[in-house]
C-alpha positions, 0 to 999 in steps of 0.5 A: 120534390120528385120533380127535382129528383127525377126530371132535374136529375138531382138524384145523381148528386145524392149518396146511396144512403140518402136515396134509400131514406128518400125512397123510404120516405116517399113509400111511407107517404104513398108517393112516387111515380113509376118514373121515380121508382124506375130511376131509383131502382136503376141507381141502386142496381148500378151502384150496388157495390156501395150498398151497406146493410142499412141502405139495403134495409131502407131500399127493401122497406121502400120497395116492399111498401110500394109493392114495386121492384124488379127481380133483378133488384131483389137479387142485388138486395140479397147480394150486393156483390152479384155481378151483372152476367149473373143477374141476367142468368 
């Protein structure tokens, strides 16, 4: 599954809601390579304005369980309306 998502870039055709669910599911079973985690993080940061409270909760839960996630992702999940220049400050 991870190979399809990352290497074949299937994640590009999935909704943010579905990606949040997949991330949480991978975290629950203790799976997910660094490449997978990095790819998911970039997607959630890039498409932050489409994050709903439900998606944010799934993403937070997934990254928390994996003990992963950058400071920028934390800021995005705290406030999805954050602008990129503010993220880098």
